[in-house]
N, C-alpha and C positions, 0 to 999 in steps of 0.2 A: 255117445263117444265122440271124441274130437277127430276130425278128418284133416290130414296133413298132405300137402303137395310139395314135393322137393323138385326144384328146377335147378339143374346143374349140368354143364357139358361133360363133367368127369364121372364116368360110371363108378370108379373107385370111391369118389366122394359120396355119391348117392348110396352106394353099398354100406359105407361106414356109418352114415347118418341113419339109415334104416336100421342097422344093427343096434346103434345106440338108443334109438327110439324104442325098439323092441325090448331091450334090456332094462331101460331106466324110466320109460314114460308110459305106464300102463293106461293113462287117461287117453292116449292117442290110439284109437282102435282101428283106424284105416289109413294106410299110407300109399300114395301113388307118386310116380316120378315122371319127369320129362327131361330130355337132354337138349331141347331147343325151345326158343320162344314160340315158334309156330305150334309145336306139339303142346306146349303149356297152355296156350290160348284155348285150344280145343278142350283140354282137360278141365280147365277152370269152369267152363260152361257146363260140362257134363258131370263133373265130380263135385263141384261146389265146395271147395275146401274151407275149413275154418282158419287154418294157418298155412301160409305160403313161405316155405324156406327157400329163399331166392338168392342164388349166386349173382353177385354184381358183375363180375368180369367173365364174359363168355364170348366166343368168336361170333362173328356175323352180327348178332344183336345181343345187347347187354340186358341185365335185369331191369335197368331203368327203361330200356326200350319196351320191354314187356308191359310194364305198368302204364307207360304212356299210351299204349294201344287199347287199354280197357276204358270203357265208357264210365263204369262205376263198379265198385266192389264192396263187399261187407266182410272180408276176411282180414286177419292181422298179418302183416308182413314182418318176417324176421330175416334180415339180410344175413347171408353167409359170405364172408370175405377174408382175404388176406389183409394184413395190417396196412392201413392207409390213414394216417392221423387226421388229415383234413376231412376226408369223407366220414370217418367215424364221429368226429366232433359235430359235423352237420347232422348226422343221424341222431345223435343224442340230443342236440338242441331241438330237434323236431319230434321228440318223444317217441321215436321209432326204436325198434330193437335190432340187435345184431349179434352174431356169433363169429368169433375169429377162427379161421382155419389154422391148424387142424382143430376140429371141434372137440371141446372138453366135455365129458359126460356131466359134470356138476354144473357147468355153465348152461348146458342144454336143459337140464332139469329146472334150473332157475328161470330160464326164458319161458318154458312151458308153464311154470307156475305163475309167472307174471301175466301171461296170456289169460290164464284161468281167472285171475283176480280182476283183470280189466276187460273182460269179454263185453261188458256193456258198451265199451268204446269202439268195438270193431267197425260199426258203420262209419266212424270218423276216419278210417284208414286213408281214404282218398284225400281228405283235407290235410291230414298229417303229411302225406307224401308231397302234396303241392307245396307245403311250407318247407319241406326238405329240399325240393328243387330250387326254391328261392334262396335258401341258406347256402347251398353249395355253389350257387352262381353269382352271389353278391357278397359284399363285405358287411352290409347292414343286416345282421342276422336277427331273426325273430325267435324268441324262445317259446316253445309250445309247452304250456302248463297243463298237466293232467290234474283235474280236480276230483272231487268225490262224485260229482254228477255231470261235469262238463269239461270242456277244453277251451283255454284261452291262448291267444298268440300275442306276445308282448315284446316291446323293445327293452333291451337290457338297461338302457339309460334311464328308464322310468322306474326301475326297482331301487328302493332305498336300502332295504335290509331283508334278511330272511331269518326266521326263528324256528327252531326245532320244536315240534309238538309230538313226542313219541315217534311213530313211524311216518308222520306227516310233517310238512313244512308250511308255516304261515308266512306269506310274502306280503310286504308292505310297500305301497307305491306312494307317489305324490298325491296330494289332495285327499289323503285319508283312505284311499282304496286299499282293500285287503283281498287276498286269495289264498285258500287252503289247498295245497298241492298234495297229491298222493305219493310224491317222492320224498326220500329222506334228505336231511340237510347234508349228509355225507355225499350223496349223489350229486347235489348241486355244487358242493365244494370242489369235487373232482372235475365237474363240467366247466366251472367258472373261474378256476384259479388263475387263468391267463387273461381274464376279462375285467380285471380291476376289482374283484371281490375278495375280501380278506376274512378268514376265519379268526375271529377275535375271542371266541369263547366256545365251549362245547355246544352251546345252544344258539350261537349267532354267527351269521355271515353278513358282512357289511359292504356296501358299495362305497369305496373310498372317496368317490366324488361328492358324497353327501356328508362327509365328516366336517363339522364346523370347528370343533375344539377337542383336545384330549387333555384332561386335567390331571393334577398330581395324585388324585385318589384312584386313578386307573379307570376313569369313566369317559366314554366317548359321547360327545354331544353332537347330534345330527341336525341337519337343516330343518327337519320337520318337528324339532323340539323334543324328539325322543332321546333317551339316554340308554347306553348299552355298556354293561360292565365288561372290562377286558380281563381275561384270566391272567394269573401271575406269570405263567410261562410265555405269554404273548406280549407282555408289556415292553420288554427290552427290544423285541423285534419292531414294535410300533414306534418306539422312540427313535430307533435307527432310521426307520422309513421316513419319519417327519424331518429328521436332521438332513436327510439327503434330498429333500424336495426343494 
């Protein structure tokens, strides 16, 4: 059974999350909670959680302060936070998970299911968090790519295009390098729509910096000599984009 630790300064928030877990997440068999970083540090050592539901904003010391005081860990972090667009984007870039307050039951179930699917990656939690710290403190963000058996950290500028393969995404880089990610193309579209990537087809997301030519037959020619078909409903949008450049 999965062991979960909730760290939140609000007793009502802890009570609600415990109730939601009890009602909707039978895979979680043991739940503990702490209202401060100090108490959480002691519980992490004795309880050894599989999942840490961690509130970001707490008085005195934040959720980030808690993680910075750990030498190493092998649990998965699921941040619980009020809406903050910049922090959430950095969390997603770093392949970490989060739940928006007030926590929705369906989103909680989905987060726990994602944890169960990717349990093999739990020992990488510390590295993912280090990447998150870098992403939230600098403009040059690295994208953490969860693969089938590994994780890679890449610069967005090095990605040429992304292609859907059922529930996976194949990512193409310069010099012929490829990577199969366990995220869907839709997830990457939502994450990268403000970073110069364009959804040109239901199966393709393209970095516009690598577009060499767009021909009359609706085909994009990219700098790596690959060609991508543009869906009919996207052709007018692309024509307008090129006119305005």
